[in-house]
N, C-alpha and C positions, 0 to 999 in steps of 0.2 A: 175447521181444519184450518190450519194456518197457510197463507199465502207465502210460498217458498220462491223468491225471486231468482229466476235464471242468469247466468251471466251470458252478455251477448259473446258471438265468437270472436269479435275483437278483444273484451278484455280477457278471455280465454288465452289470446293469442299473446297478448301482451304481459298475463302471467307467465307463460311458459318462456315468452323470449327472454325475461332474465335470467332464467337457469342456463341459458345458453352460454358457453364460456367463450367459442368461436364465432361471433357475430357476423364477422366477415365472410368465412365460409357458408354459415348458414343462409345469408342473402344470396351468395354465389348458387349455391344449389336451387334457392328460389327462383333467381334471375334466369338460369338454365333450364328449368323445368320445360318440357314439352308444352303443356298447355299455357304457359306464363309467358316465356321467352321475351323477357322486358329486361331492359338495360340496368344494372347493378345501381348505377347512380341513381336512377329514377325510384326504384324501390326504397335505397336506403334515405331518399331526400322526402319522399311522401309517405309510401306504405309505411315504415317503420320510424316515424318522426312526430316528436310530440308536438312541434312548431305546426307541420300539417294535419293535426289530429288522428294520425294511424288511419290513413284513409284506404285501406286494403277493399277492394272491390267485391260485392258479394259473392261474386263467380268464382274467385279465387282463393276465398278463406278458407274451404273445407281442404284444399291443397296445402295451402300454408299451414293450416294445423296438423296436417298428416306429416309433413315436412319437419316440423319443430318436433314433433313427437318422436318420429324415427332418430331424429339429431340428439334428444336428449337420450334416449335408450342407447344409442351407441356411447356417449358421453360417458354414461353409467356402465355399459359393459367394459370401456376401456379402464374405468377407474377400480373395477375387480380382477 
């Protein structure tokens, strides 16, 4: 049976992030989320940075994925 390589959550986040049209709005939503509550610039410069290696803490990756997915769904609804 062939081994199927699973994408890490970070890789999934990076892939979905590209699809978000208003990244500033997305990062603001994430920064203001009750379980994250971190400054916008900190997130932009560390969590969502190629320079810093997309260093989203493990405990926040599920929340970030959910927010990105909701944002993409909202975008798609607005376009239809």
